C-alpha positions as CSV (number, residue, x, y, z in Angstrom):
1,M,11.4,7.5,-0.8
2,R,12.8,9.3,-3.8
3,F,12.7,7.8,-7.3
4,S,16.2,7.1,-8.5
5,T,15.7,8.8,-11.9
6,P,13.1,11.2,-13.2
7,L,9.8,9.5,-14.0
8,I,8.7,9.3,-17.7
9,P,5.2,10.5,-18.6
10,A,3.0,8.3,-20.8
11,T,-0.6,7.7,-21.8
12,L,-2.3,4.4,-20.7
13,I,-3.7,2.3,-23.5
14,K,-4.8,-0.7,-21.5
15,R,-3.9,-2.8,-18.4
16,Y,-4.2,-6.6,-18.8
17,K,-3.1,-9.9,-17.2
18,R,-2.9,-7.9,-13.9
19,F,0.9,-7.3,-14.2
20,L,1.1,-5.8,-17.7
21,A,0.0,-2.5,-19.3
22,D,0.5,-1.0,-22.7
23,V,1.3,2.8,-22.8
24,A,2.1,5.4,-25.4
25,L,5.2,7.5,-24.8
26,P,5.1,11.2,-25.8
27,A,6.9,10.5,-29.1
28,G,4.2,8.1,-30.0
29,E,6.0,4.8,-29.3
30,T,3.9,2.1,-27.7
31,I,5.6,-0.1,-25.0
32,T,4.6,-2.7,-22.5
33,V,5.4,-1.9,-18.9
34,H,5.3,-3.9,-15.6
35,V,2.4,-3.3,-13.2
36,A,3.5,-4.1,-9.6
37,N,-0.1,-4.4,-8.5
38,P,-2.2,-7.6,-8.2
39,G,-5.5,-5.7,-7.3
40,A,-8.4,-4.6,-9.3
41,M,-7.1,-1.0,-9.6
42,T,-10.7,0.3,-9.7
43,G,-10.8,3.8,-11.2
44,L,-7.0,3.9,-11.8
45,A,-6.7,2.0,-15.1
46,T,-8.9,4.0,-17.4
47,P,-7.5,4.1,-20.9
48,G,-6.3,7.5,-21.8
49,A,-5.1,8.3,-18.3
50,R,-1.8,10.1,-17.8
51,V,0.7,7.8,-16.1
52,W,4.3,8.0,-14.9
53,L,6.9,5.3,-15.4
54,S,10.2,4.5,-13.8
55,K,13.0,2.8,-15.9
56,S,15.3,0.2,-14.4
57,D,19.0,0.1,-15.4
58,N,19.0,-3.7,-15.0
59,A,19.7,-5.0,-18.4
60,K,18.3,-8.4,-17.5
61,R,14.8,-7.2,-17.0
62,K,12.4,-8.2,-19.8
63,L,10.3,-5.1,-19.2
64,P,12.6,-2.2,-18.1
65,H,9.7,0.2,-17.3
66,S,7.4,0.1,-14.3
67,W,4.1,2.0,-13.8
68,E,4.5,4.1,-10.7
69,L,1.9,6.9,-10.6
70,V,-1.4,7.8,-12.3
71,E,-3.2,11.1,-12.5
72,V,-6.8,10.8,-11.2
73,D,-9.6,13.3,-10.4
74,F,-11.6,12.1,-7.5
75,G,-13.7,15.3,-7.5
76,G,-11.2,17.9,-6.3
77,G,-9.0,18.2,-9.3
78,A,-6.3,15.9,-10.8
79,E,-3.8,14.4,-8.4
80,L,-1.1,11.7,-8.4
81,V,-1.9,8.3,-7.0
82,G,0.7,5.6,-6.3
83,V,-0.1,2.2,-7.9
84,N,3.1,0.3,-7.1
85,T,2.3,-2.0,-4.2
86,A,6.0,-2.7,-3.6
87,H,6.5,0.8,-2.1
88,P,4.5,0.8,1.2
89,N,6.9,-1.5,3.0
90,P,10.0,0.5,2.4
91,L,8.0,3.7,3.0
92,V,7.0,2.4,6.4
93,G,10.5,1.2,7.1
94,A,11.9,4.7,6.6
95,A,9.1,6.2,8.7
96,L,9.8,3.7,11.5
97,A,13.5,4.4,11.4
98,A,12.8,8.1,11.7
99,G,10.3,7.6,14.5
100,A,7.7,9.3,12.4
101,I,4.7,7.1,13.4
102,P,4.3,7.9,17.1
103,E,2.2,4.7,17.9
104,L,5.1,2.6,16.6
105,A,8.0,4.6,18.0
106,G,10.3,3.7,20.9
107,Y,11.4,0.2,20.0
108,D,15.1,-0.8,20.1
109,T,15.1,-2.9,16.9
110,I,13.2,-3.2,13.7
111,R,13.2,-6.4,11.8
112,R,11.6,-7.1,8.4
113,E,10.0,-10.3,7.0
114,V,10.2,-12.3,10.2
115,K,8.6,-15.8,10.1
116,Y,5.4,-16.1,12.2
117,G,2.0,-17.8,12.2
118,K,1.4,-20.6,9.7
119,N,4.0,-20.2,6.9
120,S,3.7,-16.4,7.0
121,R,6.2,-13.6,7.4
122,V,5.3,-10.4,9.2
123,D,6.2,-7.2,7.4
124,F,7.9,-5.7,10.5
125,L,8.7,-7.0,14.0
126,L,9.5,-4.3,16.5
127,E,11.3,-5.3,19.7
128,S,12.5,-3.8,22.9
129,A,13.9,-5.1,26.2
130,T,11.1,-3.4,28.2
131,R,8.1,-3.9,26.0
132,P,6.2,-6.9,24.3
133,P,7.2,-7.5,20.7
134,C,5.0,-5.7,18.2
135,Y,3.9,-7.4,14.9
136,V,3.1,-5.0,12.1
137,E,1.4,-5.9,8.9
138,I,1.2,-3.4,6.0
139,K,-1.6,-3.1,3.4
140,N,-1.5,-0.8,0.4
141,V,-4.6,1.3,-0.2
142,H,-5.4,3.0,-3.5
143,L,-9.2,2.6,-3.8
144,M,-11.3,5.8,-3.6
145,R,-15.0,5.6,-4.7
146,R,-16.1,8.7,-2.9
147,P,-14.0,11.9,-2.6
148,G,-11.8,11.8,0.5
149,L,-12.7,8.2,1.5
150,A,-10.0,5.6,1.0
151,E,-11.0,2.0,1.1
152,F,-9.5,-1.5,1.4
153,P,-9.5,-4.0,-0.2
154,D,-10.2,-3.4,-3.9
155,A,-10.5,-7.2,-4.5
156,K,-11.1,-10.3,-2.5
157,T,-8.1,-11.2,-0.3
158,E,-7.9,-14.5,1.5
159,R,-4.3,-13.8,2.3
160,G,-5.3,-10.5,4.0
161,A,-7.9,-12.2,6.1
162,K,-5.3,-14.9,7.1
163,H,-2.9,-12.2,8.3
164,L,-5.6,-10.7,10.5
165,V,-6.2,-14.1,12.2
166,E,-2.5,-14.5,12.7
167,L,-2.1,-11.1,14.2
168,G,-4.9,-12.0,16.7
169,D,-3.0,-15.1,17.6
170,M,0.1,-13.0,18.4
171,V,-2.0,-10.8,20.7
172,E,-3.3,-13.9,22.6
173,Q,0.3,-15.0,23.0
174,G,1.1,-11.7,24.8
175,A,2.5,-9.6,21.9
176,R,1.2,-6.4,20.4
177,A,-0.1,-6.5,16.8
178,V,-0.9,-3.7,14.4
179,M,-2.5,-3.6,11.0
180,L,-1.2,-0.5,9.2
181,Y,-3.0,0.7,6.1
182,V,-0.8,2.9,3.8
183,I,-2.9,5.1,1.5
184,Q,-1.2,6.2,-1.7
185,I,-3.8,8.9,-2.2
186,G,-2.9,12.4,-0.9
187,S,-6.5,13.7,-0.8
188,A,-7.7,10.9,1.6
189,T,-9.2,12.4,4.7
190,R,-10.6,9.1,6.2
191,F,-10.5,5.4,5.7
192,K,-12.9,2.5,5.9
193,L,-13.2,-1.2,4.8
194,A,-14.8,-2.0,1.5
195,R,-17.0,-4.6,3.1
196,D,-19.1,-4.9,0.0
197,I,-16.1,-6.0,-2.0
198,D,-14.9,-8.6,0.5
199,P,-17.3,-9.4,3.4
200,K,-15.0,-12.1,4.6
201,Y,-12.1,-9.7,5.1
202,G,-14.5,-7.4,6.9
203,A,-15.5,-10.2,9.3
204,A,-11.9,-11.1,9.9
205,Y,-11.0,-7.5,10.6
206,D,-13.9,-7.3,13.2
207,A,-12.8,-10.5,14.9
208,A,-9.2,-9.3,15.0
209,R,-10.1,-6.0,16.6
210,V,-12.1,-7.8,19.3
211,R,-9.0,-9.9,20.0
212,G,-6.9,-6.8,20.5
213,V,-5.3,-6.1,17.1
214,E,-4.8,-2.4,16.6
215,A,-5.5,-0.6,13.3
216,L,-3.8,2.5,11.9
217,A,-4.2,4.4,8.6
218,W,-1.6,6.8,7.2
219,K,-1.8,8.6,3.9
220,C,1.2,9.4,1.7
221,R,2.5,12.6,0.1
222,I,2.7,11.8,-3.6
223,E,5.0,13.8,-5.9
224,Q,6.7,13.1,-9.3
225,G,10.0,13.0,-7.4
226,G,9.0,10.6,-4.7
227,I,6.6,9.3,-2.1
228,A,6.6,9.6,1.7
229,I,4.4,8.7,4.7
230,D,2.7,11.9,5.6
231,T,-0.2,12.1,8.1
232,P,-2.7,9.7,9.9
233,V,-6.3,9.6,8.9
234,P,-9.2,8.4,11.0
235,I,-10.6,4.9,10.5
236,L,-14.4,4.6,10.2
237,E,-15.2,1.4,11.9
């Protein structure tokens, strides 16, 4: 996924009300930008951090700028981290279309946002005439409290636990179900659940795995010009 226009550098002043942040542009102007991230953003929203913004050409948007990347040093030097939680789904869509995720390759059709479960929509439904359907849920990951170790979630997520239950239901109905964690941190070398942050999500994950739900974790390559699904990382169960 390439950004449609060059990103704009800025300095973070503060993030507030979850979806808003004030930043200072290089010329000194302060503006408010949209933050497409409902999570805690632990370690990513430190005042003074260097951030990168996109600007929409939609004249109807109240806030034309969106916060896309932030520079963070997790112990190995400054690196770019993706904070926009709207990006993982299109990133995975492009990877699926290219057959870049071997565990999810070989299906005839790829459908997005298909209704399933109890008033839910699965991120991707993969179908083939010769294989059971495969339900794929995507979760964005940007929490790193120890160098190299990516974690999810960064806040309590009842919705995430509900998805795990519904994926398990699909397996019991004869389908395949996969939880795919997309890590927007290029230095990640492994992944685990942040069970201390949300024990209920951890318990739902364990129950889903027992029911046959698969789990994958892939990290992204993050650059100022764009983001792409890159390589898998092991999951520490």
